[in-house]
LUMKOLVO-942368 format. One record per residue (C-alpha): y, x, z; residue number from 0; residue in three letters. Coordinates in pm, 1 decimal. Layout:
<rec yy="Y" xx="X" zz="Z" k="NUM" r="ala"/>
...
% end
This chain:
<rec yy="4701.1" xx="4279.5" zz="-14402.2" k="0" r="unk"/>
<rec yy="4625.4" xx="4037.7" zz="-14685.1" k="1" r="unk"/>
<rec yy="4885.8" xx="3956.5" zz="-14953.4" k="2" r="unk"/>
<rec yy="5100.5" xx="3652.5" zz="-14878.8" k="3" r="unk"/>
<rec yy="5399.4" xx="3460.0" zz="-15008.2" k="4" r="unk"/>
<rec yy="5710.0" xx="3431.8" zz="-14790.4" k="5" r="unk"/>
<rec yy="5967.8" xx="3152.8" zz="-14791.2" k="6" r="unk"/>
<rec yy="6248.0" xx="3068.0" zz="-14549.2" k="7" r="unk"/>
<rec yy="6270.8" xx="2697.8" zz="-14471.7" k="8" r="unk"/>
<rec yy="6618.2" xx="2547.7" zz="-14452.5" k="9" r="unk"/>
<rec yy="6522.3" xx="2292.3" zz="-14186.9" k="10" r="unk"/>
<rec yy="6225.3" xx="2128.7" zz="-14014.9" k="11" r="unk"/>
<rec yy="6170.1" xx="1875.6" zz="-14293.1" k="12" r="unk"/>
<rec yy="6137.5" xx="2149.2" zz="-14553.1" k="13" r="unk"/>
<rec yy="5916.9" xx="2357.4" zz="-14323.2" k="14" r="unk"/>
<rec yy="5659.7" xx="2082.5" zz="-14270.0" k="15" r="unk"/>
<rec yy="5666.5" xx="1994.4" zz="-14641.0" k="16" r="unk"/>
<rec yy="5586.4" xx="2355.6" zz="-14723.9" k="17" r="unk"/>
<rec yy="5346.3" xx="2386.0" zz="-14432.3" k="18" r="unk"/>
<rec yy="5065.5" xx="2178.1" zz="-14573.7" k="19" r="unk"/>
<rec yy="4736.3" xx="2360.1" zz="-14617.3" k="20" r="unk"/>
<rec yy="4502.6" xx="2559.3" zz="-14395.5" k="21" r="unk"/>
<rec yy="4627.1" xx="2897.4" zz="-14521.2" k="22" r="unk"/>
<rec yy="4989.3" xx="2844.7" zz="-14413.3" k="23" r="unk"/>
<rec yy="5152.5" xx="2985.3" zz="-14098.8" k="24" r="unk"/>
<rec yy="5497.6" xx="2935.7" zz="-13944.7" k="25" r="unk"/>
<rec yy="5689.6" xx="3254.1" zz="-13860.7" k="26" r="unk"/>
<rec yy="5936.4" xx="3271.4" zz="-13572.4" k="27" r="unk"/>
<rec yy="5995.9" xx="3610.8" zz="-13413.9" k="28" r="unk"/>
<rec yy="5657.9" xx="3732.5" zz="-13538.8" k="29" r="unk"/>
<rec yy="5586.9" xx="3931.5" zz="-13221.2" k="30" r="unk"/>
<rec yy="5227.3" xx="3803.9" zz="-13207.0" k="31" r="unk"/>
<rec yy="5161.3" xx="3665.6" zz="-13554.9" k="32" r="unk"/>
<rec yy="5246.1" xx="3989.3" zz="-13735.5" k="33" r="unk"/>
<rec yy="5007.5" xx="4180.6" zz="-13505.7" k="34" r="unk"/>
<rec yy="4733.3" xx="3929.0" zz="-13583.6" k="35" r="unk"/>
<rec yy="4799.8" xx="3969.5" zz="-13955.4" k="36" r="unk"/>
<rec yy="4786.2" xx="4348.6" zz="-13931.2" k="37" r="unk"/>
<rec yy="4448.3" xx="4320.5" zz="-13758.7" k="38" r="unk"/>
<rec yy="4334.5" xx="4071.5" zz="-14029.4" k="39" r="unk"/>
<rec yy="4263.0" xx="3811.5" zz="-13760.0" k="40" r="unk"/>
<rec yy="4527.5" xx="3583.5" zz="-13910.5" k="41" r="unk"/>
<rec yy="4519.9" xx="3569.5" zz="-14290.4" k="42" r="unk"/>
<rec yy="4781.3" xx="3321.9" zz="-14410.3" k="43" r="unk"/>
<rec yy="4847.3" xx="3302.9" zz="-14783.4" k="44" r="unk"/>
<rec yy="5184.0" xx="3140.0" zz="-14719.8" k="45" r="unk"/>
<rec yy="5428.5" xx="3243.2" zz="-14447.9" k="46" r="unk"/>
<rec yy="5711.2" xx="3001.1" zz="-14372.5" k="47" r="unk"/>
<rec yy="6007.7" xx="3145.2" zz="-14183.6" k="48" r="unk"/>
<rec yy="6132.9" xx="2879.3" zz="-13938.4" k="49" r="unk"/>
<rec yy="6404.3" xx="3080.8" zz="-13765.3" k="50" r="unk"/>
<rec yy="6658.9" xx="2843.3" zz="-13919.6" k="51" r="unk"/>
<rec yy="6544.0" xx="2571.1" zz="-13679.6" k="52" r="unk"/>
<rec yy="6759.1" xx="2483.5" zz="-13380.1" k="53" r="unk"/>
<rec yy="6849.8" xx="2771.0" zz="-13150.3" k="54" r="unk"/>
<rec yy="7055.1" xx="2543.6" zz="-12923.7" k="55" r="unk"/>
<rec yy="7012.4" xx="2475.8" zz="-12553.0" k="56" r="unk"/>
<rec yy="7178.2" xx="2142.8" zz="-12478.5" k="57" r="unk"/>
<rec yy="7196.0" xx="1911.6" zz="-12181.1" k="58" r="unk"/>
<rec yy="7033.6" xx="1572.8" zz="-12239.5" k="59" r="unk"/>
<rec yy="7181.3" xx="1238.6" zz="-12137.2" k="60" r="unk"/>
<rec yy="6932.9" xx="1219.0" zz="-11850.2" k="61" r="unk"/>
<rec yy="7045.4" xx="1556.9" zz="-11712.9" k="62" r="unk"/>
<rec yy="6759.8" xx="1766.5" zz="-11848.2" k="63" r="unk"/>
<rec yy="6768.4" xx="2034.6" zz="-12116.5" k="64" r="unk"/>
<rec yy="6668.5" xx="2026.4" zz="-12483.4" k="65" r="unk"/>
<rec yy="6562.9" xx="2371.3" zz="-12602.2" k="66" r="unk"/>
<rec yy="6535.8" xx="2436.3" zz="-12976.8" k="67" r="unk"/>
<rec yy="6217.6" xx="2606.6" zz="-13091.1" k="68" r="unk"/>
<rec yy="6411.6" xx="2896.8" zz="-13246.6" k="69" r="unk"/>
<rec yy="6581.9" xx="2991.8" zz="-12917.4" k="70" r="unk"/>
<rec yy="6504.7" xx="3354.7" zz="-12836.1" k="71" r="unk"/>
<rec yy="6328.8" xx="3419.3" zz="-12507.5" k="72" r="unk"/>
<rec yy="6609.5" xx="3637.6" zz="-12376.7" k="73" r="unk"/>
<rec yy="6871.4" xx="3372.3" zz="-12450.5" k="74" r="unk"/>
<rec yy="6667.9" xx="3110.4" zz="-12264.8" k="75" r="unk"/>
<rec yy="6605.1" xx="3327.6" zz="-11960.0" k="76" r="unk"/>
<rec yy="6974.5" xx="3418.9" zz="-11933.1" k="77" r="unk"/>
<rec yy="7119.1" xx="3071.4" zz="-11990.7" k="78" r="unk"/>
<rec yy="7330.2" xx="2959.4" zz="-11694.7" k="79" r="unk"/>
<rec yy="7170.7" xx="2614.6" zz="-11661.4" k="80" r="unk"/>
<rec yy="6820.7" xx="2757.0" zz="-11685.1" k="81" r="unk"/>
<rec yy="6890.3" xx="3017.5" zz="-11417.4" k="82" r="unk"/>
<rec yy="7053.0" xx="2768.2" zz="-11181.8" k="83" r="unk"/>
<rec yy="6835.8" xx="2458.0" zz="-11233.2" k="84" r="unk"/>
<rec yy="6503.4" xx="2601.3" zz="-11348.7" k="85" r="unk"/>
<rec yy="6466.7" xx="2947.6" zz="-11192.5" k="86" r="unk"/>
<rec yy="6088.0" xx="2925.3" zz="-11229.5" k="87" r="unk"/>
<rec yy="6132.8" xx="2935.1" zz="-11608.3" k="88" r="unk"/>
<rec yy="6385.2" xx="3217.2" zz="-11611.5" k="89" r="unk"/>
<rec yy="6165.3" xx="3429.8" zz="-11384.5" k="90" r="unk"/>
<rec yy="5854.3" xx="3360.5" zz="-11589.4" k="91" r="unk"/>
<rec yy="6020.8" xx="3468.3" zz="-11912.9" k="92" r="unk"/>
<rec yy="6161.8" xx="3786.5" zz="-11759.4" k="93" r="unk"/>
<rec yy="5815.1" xx="3870.2" zz="-11624.7" k="94" r="unk"/>
<rec yy="5671.2" xx="3862.1" zz="-11976.9" k="95" r="unk"/>
<rec yy="5666.6" xx="4143.6" zz="-12231.2" k="96" r="unk"/>
<rec yy="5938.6" xx="4402.4" zz="-12287.2" k="97" r="unk"/>
<rec yy="6309.5" xx="4339.1" zz="-12334.4" k="98" r="unk"/>
<rec yy="6277.2" xx="4422.7" zz="-12704.8" k="99" r="unk"/>
<rec yy="6002.4" xx="4165.4" zz="-12755.6" k="100" r="unk"/>
<rec yy="6191.8" xx="3900.5" zz="-12556.5" k="101" r="unk"/>
<rec yy="6491.8" xx="3960.8" zz="-12782.8" k="102" r="unk"/>
<rec yy="6278.0" xx="3880.6" zz="-13089.2" k="103" r="unk"/>
<rec yy="6031.3" xx="3618.4" zz="-12965.3" k="104" r="unk"/>
<rec yy="6111.5" xx="3248.7" zz="-13002.7" k="105" r="unk"/>
<rec yy="6026.4" xx="2955.8" zz="-12779.0" k="106" r="unk"/>
<rec yy="5808.7" xx="2792.4" zz="-13045.6" k="107" r="unk"/>
<rec yy="5621.3" xx="3114.0" zz="-13109.8" k="108" r="unk"/>
<rec yy="5568.6" xx="3180.8" zz="-12740.5" k="109" r="unk"/>
<rec yy="5389.2" xx="2849.4" zz="-12705.4" k="110" r="unk"/>
<rec yy="5149.6" xx="2940.7" zz="-12985.6" k="111" r="unk"/>
<rec yy="5067.5" xx="3300.7" zz="-12900.2" k="112" r="unk"/>
<rec yy="4698.4" xx="3379.8" zz="-12887.1" k="113" r="unk"/>
<rec yy="4474.0" xx="3539.6" zz="-12626.3" k="114" r="unk"/>
<rec yy="4479.1" xx="3913.4" zz="-12560.5" k="115" r="unk"/>
<rec yy="4102.6" xx="3927.7" zz="-12503.5" k="116" r="unk"/>
<rec yy="3981.4" xx="4271.3" zz="-12616.0" k="117" r="unk"/>
<rec yy="3684.6" xx="4123.3" zz="-12800.6" k="118" r="unk"/>
<rec yy="3911.6" xx="3886.9" zz="-12993.7" k="119" r="unk"/>
<rec yy="4102.3" xx="4186.6" zz="-13132.7" k="120" r="unk"/>
<rec yy="3795.3" xx="4401.7" zz="-13199.2" k="121" r="unk"/>
<rec yy="3723.4" xx="4292.0" zz="-13555.9" k="122" r="unk"/>
<rec yy="3485.0" xx="4580.4" zz="-13626.9" k="123" r="unk"/>
<rec yy="3224.9" xx="4562.8" zz="-13352.2" k="124" r="unk"/>
<rec yy="3254.9" xx="4250.7" zz="-13133.3" k="125" r="unk"/>
<rec yy="3138.4" xx="3891.2" zz="-13154.8" k="126" r="unk"/>
<rec yy="3406.8" xx="3633.8" zz="-13079.6" k="127" r="unk"/>
<rec yy="3379.1" xx="3258.8" zz="-13129.4" k="128" r="unk"/>
<rec yy="3756.8" xx="3227.6" zz="-13116.7" k="129" r="unk"/>
<rec yy="3797.1" xx="3467.0" zz="-13408.1" k="130" r="unk"/>
<rec yy="3473.7" xx="3381.8" zz="-13595.9" k="131" r="unk"/>
<rec yy="3326.0" xx="3046.3" zz="-13487.8" k="132" r="unk"/>
<rec yy="2953.3" xx="3060.7" zz="-13419.8" k="133" r="unk"/>
<rec yy="2937.1" xx="3438.8" zz="-13382.3" k="134" r="unk"/>
<rec yy="2903.3" xx="3444.8" zz="-13002.7" k="135" r="unk"/>
<rec yy="3116.7" xx="3564.1" zz="-12710.7" k="136" r="unk"/>
<rec yy="3065.9" xx="3927.3" zz="-12609.4" k="137" r="unk"/>
<rec yy="3307.8" xx="3887.0" zz="-12318.6" k="138" r="unk"/>
<rec yy="3063.0" xx="3673.3" zz="-12120.3" k="139" r="unk"/>
<rec yy="2827.2" xx="3966.3" zz="-12061.8" k="140" r="unk"/>
<rec yy="3079.9" xx="4238.4" zz="-12140.3" k="141" r="unk"/>
<rec yy="3383.7" xx="4372.5" zz="-11956.1" k="142" r="unk"/>
<rec yy="3541.4" xx="4048.7" zz="-11834.7" k="143" r="unk"/>
<rec yy="3784.3" xx="4156.0" zz="-11564.6" k="144" r="unk"/>
<rec yy="4081.8" xx="3973.0" zz="-11721.6" k="145" r="unk"/>
<rec yy="3894.3" xx="3658.4" zz="-11818.0" k="146" r="unk"/>
<rec yy="3882.0" xx="3297.6" zz="-11699.6" k="147" r="unk"/>
<rec yy="3762.8" xx="3159.5" zz="-11367.9" k="148" r="unk"/>
<rec yy="3852.8" xx="2797.6" zz="-11454.0" k="149" r="unk"/>
<rec yy="3762.3" xx="2576.8" zz="-11749.4" k="150" r="unk"/>
<rec yy="3560.0" xx="2831.3" zz="-11945.8" k="151" r="unk"/>
<rec yy="3257.8" xx="2739.8" zz="-12157.0" k="152" r="unk"/>
<rec yy="2948.1" xx="2907.7" zz="-12295.8" k="153" r="unk"/>
<rec yy="3148.7" xx="2963.4" zz="-12614.2" k="154" r="unk"/>
<rec yy="3457.8" xx="3136.3" zz="-12470.5" k="155" r="unk"/>
<rec yy="3597.0" xx="3279.8" zz="-12145.9" k="156" r="unk"/>
<rec yy="3934.4" xx="3399.9" zz="-12280.5" k="157" r="unk"/>
<rec yy="4261.9" xx="3336.0" zz="-12098.4" k="158" r="unk"/>
<rec yy="4598.5" xx="3214.9" zz="-12221.6" k="159" r="unk"/>
<rec yy="4858.6" xx="3497.0" zz="-12220.6" k="160" r="unk"/>
<rec yy="5197.7" xx="3322.0" zz="-12190.7" k="161" r="unk"/>
<rec yy="5413.9" xx="3335.2" zz="-11877.6" k="162" r="unk"/>
<rec yy="5663.6" xx="3084.2" zz="-12015.4" k="163" r="unk"/>
<rec yy="5391.7" xx="2824.4" zz="-12071.2" k="164" r="unk"/>
<rec yy="5281.9" xx="2840.4" zz="-11707.9" k="165" r="unk"/>
<rec yy="5635.8" xx="2758.6" zz="-11593.6" k="166" r="unk"/>
<rec yy="5673.8" xx="2480.0" zz="-11851.8" k="167" r="unk"/>
<rec yy="5348.0" xx="2325.7" zz="-11731.3" k="168" r="unk"/>
<rec yy="5473.2" xx="2320.2" zz="-11372.2" k="169" r="unk"/>
<rec yy="5803.9" xx="2170.4" zz="-11488.9" k="170" r="unk"/>
<rec yy="5631.9" xx="1879.6" zz="-11669.4" k="171" r="unk"/>
<rec yy="5812.1" xx="1969.5" zz="-11990.5" k="172" r="unk"/>
<rec yy="5778.1" xx="1771.2" zz="-12312.4" k="173" r="unk"/>
<rec yy="5707.1" xx="1920.1" zz="-12656.1" k="174" r="unk"/>
<rec yy="5879.3" xx="1773.6" zz="-12963.0" k="175" r="unk"/>
<rec yy="5675.6" xx="1794.5" zz="-13283.6" k="176" r="unk"/>
<rec yy="5731.1" xx="1716.5" zz="-13649.6" k="177" r="unk"/>
<rec yy="5495.9" xx="1680.3" zz="-13944.6" k="178" r="unk"/>
<rec yy="5488.5" xx="1498.8" zz="-14276.9" k="179" r="unk"/>
<rec yy="5369.2" xx="1195.0" zz="-14079.1" k="180" r="unk"/>
<rec yy="5691.4" xx="1192.7" zz="-13874.7" k="181" r="unk"/>
<rec yy="5789.5" xx="1305.1" zz="-13526.7" k="182" r="unk"/>
<rec yy="5612.1" xx="1271.9" zz="-13194.0" k="183" r="unk"/>
<rec yy="5631.6" xx="1403.9" zz="-12838.6" k="184" r="unk"/>
<rec yy="5358.2" xx="1545.0" zz="-12620.2" k="185" r="unk"/>
<rec yy="5343.0" xx="1620.3" zz="-12247.0" k="186" r="unk"/>
<rec yy="5338.2" xx="1997.9" zz="-12221.4" k="187" r="unk"/>
<rec yy="5019.1" xx="2000.3" zz="-12014.3" k="188" r="unk"/>
<rec yy="4839.1" xx="1836.9" zz="-12309.5" k="189" r="unk"/>
<rec yy="4950.7" xx="2087.5" zz="-12573.6" k="190" r="unk"/>
<rec yy="4688.7" xx="2354.3" zz="-12505.3" k="191" r="unk"/>
<rec yy="4317.0" xx="2285.5" zz="-12481.6" k="192" r="unk"/>
<rec yy="4014.0" xx="2425.7" zz="-12302.7" k="193" r="unk"/>
<rec yy="3760.2" xx="2608.9" zz="-12521.5" k="194" r="unk"/>
<rec yy="3463.9" xx="2371.4" zz="-12511.9" k="195" r="unk"/>
<rec yy="3253.8" xx="2423.5" zz="-12825.0" k="196" r="unk"/>
<rec yy="3556.5" xx="2506.2" zz="-13042.4" k="197" r="unk"/>
<rec yy="3758.0" xx="2790.6" zz="-12887.9" k="198" r="unk"/>
<rec yy="3905.1" xx="2869.6" zz="-13230.7" k="199" r="unk"/>
<rec yy="4151.5" xx="2586.3" zz="-13161.1" k="200" r="unk"/>
<rec yy="4412.0" xx="2681.4" zz="-12898.8" k="201" r="unk"/>
<rec yy="4619.0" xx="2362.5" zz="-12915.4" k="202" r="unk"/>
<rec yy="4596.7" xx="1997.7" zz="-13017.2" k="203" r="unk"/>
<rec yy="4852.9" xx="2040.9" zz="-13295.8" k="204" r="unk"/>
<rec yy="4763.5" xx="1870.6" zz="-13620.7" k="205" r="unk"/>
<rec yy="4745.7" xx="2074.7" zz="-13943.8" k="206" r="unk"/>
<rec yy="5096.2" xx="2163.0" zz="-14058.4" k="207" r="unk"/>
<rec yy="5258.7" xx="2025.2" zz="-13741.4" k="208" r="unk"/>
<rec yy="5566.6" xx="2213.9" zz="-13623.7" k="209" r="unk"/>
<rec yy="5714.9" xx="2257.0" zz="-13276.4" k="210" r="unk"/>
<rec yy="6084.9" xx="2170.7" zz="-13303.0" k="211" r="unk"/>
<rec yy="6196.0" xx="2165.0" zz="-12938.0" k="212" r="unk"/>
<rec yy="6092.0" xx="2170.3" zz="-12574.9" k="213" r="unk"/>
<rec yy="6255.7" xx="1927.4" zz="-12332.5" k="214" r="unk"/>
<rec yy="6292.7" xx="1991.7" zz="-11960.3" k="215" r="unk"/>
<rec yy="6326.4" xx="1693.7" zz="-11724.3" k="216" r="unk"/>
<rec yy="6621.6" xx="1648.4" zz="-11491.9" k="217" r="unk"/>
<rec yy="6552.3" xx="1779.9" zz="-11143.2" k="218" r="unk"/>
<rec yy="6697.6" xx="1684.5" zz="-10809.3" k="219" r="unk"/>
<rec yy="6931.9" xx="1939.1" zz="-10656.6" k="220" r="unk"/>
<rec yy="6682.8" xx="1959.7" zz="-10369.4" k="221" r="unk"/>
<rec yy="6402.4" xx="2088.5" zz="-10588.9" k="222" r="unk"/>
<rec yy="6298.4" xx="2449.5" zz="-10537.7" k="223" r="unk"/>
<rec yy="6098.4" xx="2654.6" zz="-10785.4" k="224" r="unk"/>
<rec yy="5962.9" xx="3004.4" zz="-10831.0" k="225" r="unk"/>
<rec yy="5724.2" xx="3216.4" zz="-11035.9" k="226" r="unk"/>
<rec yy="5517.5" xx="3513.4" zz="-10931.4" k="227" r="unk"/>
<rec yy="5305.5" xx="3732.5" zz="-11158.2" k="228" r="unk"/>
<rec yy="5040.2" xx="3979.2" zz="-11042.0" k="229" r="unk"/>
<rec yy="4947.6" xx="4243.6" zz="-11298.3" k="230" r="unk"/>
<rec yy="4808.1" xx="4593.3" zz="-11323.9" k="231" r="unk"/>
<rec yy="5148.3" xx="4752.5" zz="-11382.7" k="232" r="unk"/>
<rec yy="5503.1" xx="4634.3" zz="-11332.6" k="233" r="unk"/>
<rec yy="5612.0" xx="4668.1" zz="-11694.9" k="234" r="unk"/>
<rec yy="5476.3" xx="4494.6" zz="-12004.1" k="235" r="unk"/>
<rec yy="5136.3" xx="4378.1" zz="-11879.6" k="236" r="unk"/>
<rec yy="4973.6" xx="4037.6" zz="-11899.7" k="237" r="unk"/>
<rec yy="4898.1" xx="3846.3" zz="-11582.9" k="238" r="unk"/>
<rec yy="4580.1" xx="3890.4" zz="-11386.9" k="239" r="unk"/>
<rec yy="4703.5" xx="3588.3" zz="-11192.5" k="240" r="unk"/>
<rec yy="5036.4" xx="3407.2" zz="-11192.4" k="241" r="unk"/>
<rec yy="5171.7" xx="3106.7" zz="-11002.8" k="242" r="unk"/>
<rec yy="5452.8" xx="2869.3" zz="-11099.6" k="243" r="unk"/>
<rec yy="5553.0" xx="2618.7" zz="-10832.5" k="244" r="unk"/>
<rec yy="5811.0" xx="2338.9" zz="-10834.4" k="245" r="unk"/>
<rec yy="5852.5" xx="2135.4" zz="-10517.5" k="246" r="unk"/>
<rec yy="6083.5" xx="1919.8" zz="-10311.0" k="247" r="unk"/>
<rec yy="6078.0" xx="1899.4" zz="-9933.1" k="248" r="unk"/>
<rec yy="6217.2" xx="1608.0" zz="-9733.4" k="249" r="unk"/>
<rec yy="6218.5" xx="1582.4" zz="-9353.8" k="250" r="unk"/>
<rec yy="5965.3" xx="1862.2" zz="-9323.2" k="251" r="unk"/>
<rec yy="5719.8" xx="1696.3" zz="-9563.2" k="252" r="unk"/>
<rec yy="5638.3" xx="1780.2" zz="-9925.8" k="253" r="unk"/>
<rec yy="5791.2" xx="1497.1" zz="-10127.0" k="254" r="unk"/>
<rec yy="5698.3" xx="1629.3" zz="-10471.4" k="255" r="unk"/>
<rec yy="5498.5" xx="1929.4" zz="-10590.5" k="256" r="unk"/>
<rec yy="5379.9" xx="2071.0" zz="-10921.7" k="257" r="unk"/>
<rec yy="5182.6" xx="2393.2" zz="-10953.1" k="258" r="unk"/>
<rec yy="5045.9" xx="2581.9" zz="-11251.9" k="259" r="unk"/>
<rec yy="4838.9" xx="2898.8" zz="-11264.6" k="260" r="unk"/>
<rec yy="4829.1" xx="3167.3" zz="-11533.8" k="261" r="unk"/>
<rec yy="4573.5" xx="3433.8" zz="-11618.2" k="262" r="unk"/>
<rec yy="4285.1" xx="3216.2" zz="-11503.5" k="263" r="unk"/>
<rec yy="4198.6" xx="2977.5" zz="-11789.6" k="264" r="unk"/>
<rec yy="4207.6" xx="2917.9" zz="-12164.7" k="265" r="unk"/>
<rec yy="4531.0" xx="2722.0" zz="-12107.6" k="266" r="unk"/>
<rec yy="4798.3" xx="2715.1" zz="-11836.3" k="267" r="unk"/>
<rec yy="4600.6" xx="2569.0" zz="-11545.4" k="268" r="unk"/>
<rec yy="4757.1" xx="2273.0" zz="-11364.1" k="269" r="unk"/>
<rec yy="4655.8" xx="2301.0" zz="-10998.4" k="270" r="unk"/>
<rec yy="4608.7" xx="1927.4" zz="-10944.8" k="271" r="unk"/>
<rec yy="4371.2" xx="1962.4" zz="-10649.5" k="272" r="unk"/>
<rec yy="4618.9" xx="2179.0" zz="-10461.7" k="273" r="unk"/>
<rec yy="4896.6" xx="1933.5" zz="-10542.1" k="274" r="unk"/>
<rec yy="4691.2" xx="1643.3" zz="-10403.9" k="275" r="unk"/>
<rec yy="4640.1" xx="1823.4" zz="-10074.0" k="276" r="unk"/>
<rec yy="5008.8" xx="1905.7" zz="-10038.6" k="277" r="unk"/>
<rec yy="5176.9" xx="1583.4" zz="-10148.4" k="278" r="unk"/>
<rec yy="5328.8" xx="1396.1" zz="-9856.1" k="279" r="unk"/>
<rec yy="5192.8" xx="1640.2" zz="-9599.2" k="280" r="unk"/>
<rec yy="5390.7" xx="1823.5" zz="-9329.5" k="281" r="unk"/>
<rec yy="5474.0" xx="2184.9" zz="-9397.7" k="282" r="unk"/>
<rec yy="5234.1" xx="2416.0" zz="-9217.8" k="283" r="unk"/>
<rec yy="5067.7" xx="2739.9" zz="-9314.0" k="284" r="unk"/>
<rec yy="4730.3" xx="2567.5" zz="-9273.4" k="285" r="unk"/>
<rec yy="4820.8" xx="2301.1" zz="-9530.7" k="286" r="unk"/>
<rec yy="4915.0" xx="2569.7" zz="-9779.8" k="287" r="unk"/>
<rec yy="4583.3" xx="2745.3" zz="-9721.7" k="288" r="unk"/>
<rec yy="4392.5" xx="2418.0" zz="-9749.7" k="289" r="unk"/>
<rec yy="4563.8" xx="2349.3" zz="-10083.0" k="290" r="unk"/>
<rec yy="4463.1" xx="2688.9" zz="-10221.6" k="291" r="unk"/>
<rec yy="4105.9" xx="2645.0" zz="-10101.5" k="292" r="unk"/>
<rec yy="4081.7" xx="2303.1" zz="-10264.1" k="293" r="unk"/>
<rec yy="4197.8" xx="2436.2" zz="-10598.5" k="294" r="unk"/>
<rec yy="3956.8" xx="2728.1" zz="-10585.1" k="295" r="unk"/>
<rec yy="3654.4" xx="2512.7" zz="-10503.7" k="296" r="unk"/>
<rec yy="3569.7" xx="2483.1" zz="-10875.2" k="297" r="unk"/>
<rec yy="3632.0" xx="2846.6" zz="-10967.3" k="298" r="unk"/>
<rec yy="3346.7" xx="3016.3" zz="-11152.7" k="299" r="unk"/>
<rec yy="3401.4" xx="3391.6" zz="-11164.5" k="300" r="unk"/>
<rec yy="3227.2" xx="3627.5" zz="-11404.1" k="301" r="unk"/>
<rec yy="3073.1" xx="3961.7" zz="-11313.7" k="302" r="unk"/>
<rec yy="3398.8" xx="4159.6" zz="-11315.1" k="303" r="unk"/>
<rec yy="3666.1" xx="3907.6" zz="-11214.3" k="304" r="unk"/>
<rec yy="3557.7" xx="3766.1" zz="-10879.5" k="305" r="unk"/>
<rec yy="3861.8" xx="3934.1" zz="-10725.0" k="306" r="unk"/>
<rec yy="4078.1" xx="3670.3" zz="-10895.4" k="307" r="unk"/>
<rec yy="3966.2" xx="3407.6" zz="-10643.3" k="308" r="unk"/>
<rec yy="4121.7" xx="3587.5" zz="-10348.7" k="309" r="unk"/>
<rec yy="4415.8" xx="3692.3" zz="-10564.8" k="310" r="unk"/>
<rec yy="4489.4" xx="3329.1" zz="-10654.8" k="311" r="unk"/>
<rec yy="4450.9" xx="3229.9" zz="-10291.0" k="312" r="unk"/>
<rec yy="4696.5" xx="3488.4" zz="-10161.9" k="313" r="unk"/>
<rec yy="4948.2" xx="3450.1" zz="-10442.6" k="314" r="unk"/>
<rec yy="4954.4" xx="3070.3" zz="-10427.2" k="315" r="unk"/>
<rec yy="4999.6" xx="3065.1" zz="-10049.2" k="316" r="unk"/>
<rec yy="5268.0" xx="3333.8" zz="-10070.9" k="317" r="unk"/>
<rec yy="5469.8" xx="3150.8" zz="-10339.4" k="318" r="unk"/>
<rec yy="5452.8" xx="2818.1" zz="-10157.3" k="319" r="unk"/>
<rec yy="5536.4" xx="2988.6" zz="-9832.1" k="320" r="unk"/>
<rec yy="5841.7" xx="3156.7" zz="-9980.7" k="321" r="unk"/>
<rec yy="5965.6" xx="2824.2" zz="-10117.4" k="322" r="unk"/>
<rec yy="5907.3" xx="2626.6" zz="-9798.0" k="323" r="unk"/>
<rec yy="5939.9" xx="2882.8" zz="-9520.4" k="324" r="unk"/>
<rec yy="5604.4" xx="2765.7" zz="-9389.8" k="325" r="unk"/>
<rec yy="5445.5" xx="3109.4" zz="-9354.5" k="326" r="unk"/>
<rec yy="5508.8" xx="3375.8" zz="-9098.5" k="327" r="unk"/>
% end
């Protein structure tokens, strides 16, 4: 771990003022950043503690929720309004990490956690464009069982690790940001980026920009939602495949639907093709299968992860079937 200076910011304005410069990092719970620093993957010279930012969960005038970036994951998952109105989010958080990590990790930090690709963490013997731009990607020809089947590039096939982010993508959340240039909002689905030629950039955040809150939209009382995660072991493992689904059924037809997939791409993957097949259609098991097939039409598996195609198919149909009662 390289030497660094530590300062605790009193508020967001002070944090972004101190956060100028490429060698600065914001510290929330530190459950991922500290590991990256220990492995010398992250080498900030200045560490700005932002745990003084809002840890409130408040109802908005429109009936949604405003979640401060310093809210701990456990507090969010256990909040009464989250559990009752947004069960997909509560379930996603509880499916991620251990209880001890959830007690420490913050919402803002969760959004910015980095891939768990083995080659990304192997600083001694592996080439990784995400860690060292231009060095190559050993995962493409290496052991790539956990890697992407959507949106990958010749530069990177890593997957995004967060469960919470998959649920927030399906919920059409909004991210609130602050920098020295002022404040702005961003649709959650636009926060993370695909690797392209620059996989070293995980998000579209500007230098020194700080996540201050995440806003959830108001949902109809008729909306149903759920999250399912498939992993190698039941405790403390990242997703091979996960599905977050939010939908509303009216008169036997799908009135509204939003689906996101985890464990399959460099960012939470919005299943727009599946949504297009389902929207306005009558509930049948065939429609659910057609939706999954449409989404998987662009999947490009690697040598070791072709099983993810059938795993996505089965998990997506199962989640939608549970929510709609359309499967046997």
